[in-house]
N, C-alpha and C positions, 0 to 999 in steps of 0.2 A: 815605534808606533803599532797600536794594534788597530784594525778595522773590526767592527762586529757587524754582522748582518743578523736582525731578528726579524722573524716574519710568523705572520698568521694567515694561513692560506685555506680556502674552504676545500674539504674533502669529502663531500656528500655524495657526489657522483664518481662514476669510473672516470670520467674525462677530468674532473677537478683534481682525483688523486694523481692523474698521469701528469697533469700540469705542475701540481706540487712536488712531485717526485722528480721531474726534469729541472725545474728550478733548482733543487738540492744539487742534483748531480752536476748541473753547470757550474754553481759556485763552488763545489768541490773540485771540480776539474780546474778552477782557477787559483786552486791553493788553499781554500778555507777548510778548516776542520771543524767537526761537531763540537761545541762546548755543552750545549743542552739540546733537546730536540729541535727546537726551532731558533737555535741560536748558534751561529757560525762565526768563527773568528779566523783572522789571519794576521802573522806578523809582519809589518812592512818596514824596511830599514829608513826610510825619509818619507815625510809629508807628500813629496812629490810621487813617490812609487805608491803611497795610499791612495792618491787621487786616481792614478791609472786604475787600479782595482775598483774602487768606488764607479768610475765611470763604466766599466766591464759590467758591474752588477746591475746598473741602471739600464743597459742596453738589454738584459735579459728578464727585466721585472713582468712578472705576470699581469694579465688583463684586470684580474680582480684579486682582492686581499690586500693585507696591511704588510709593507715592507719597511723596516727601519734600518739606517745604517748610522753607525757612530763611530768616531776615532777617539782614542785613548792612548795617553802616552804610557810608556813602559813602567814607569813610576806608578801611575794609577792602577795600571793593571796589576803590579807588584804589590800594591797595598789591599787588593781584593780579598775578602775573607770566605773561604769556600768551607761549607759544612756538608757533611754525610751524616744527616739525622743530627744528633747532638754532638757529633765528634768533629773536630776541625779537620779538614783534608790537608795534605801536605801542600805546601807552596809550591806553583810552577815555576820552574826557572826559565827566565827569558832567553831565547837563542843568542848566541854570541854573533856580534858583528864581525864578519872578516874583514879585513884590510889587506889591499893590494898595494905593493910598492912599486 
């Protein structure tokens, strides 16, 4: 399962830029990586784990701006087509699930 956080935060004043930068730093500290400038994603091994990270993001939401959170399955993520200009990018391989016995 993948959790995507996408946002559009105001950056007109120095204070707004700091709030936006702090939000990015906090979600990155929770394991999210940048997919595009305002889209961050994180792989989660289960729906329950995804809900934990979604809850964490909700606790750090900025006062103003738009933030969206979406979950997609590994299959949906794997079916995504990514292009760099007109050239297709290499498909990203999902991390392997480790099993403990």
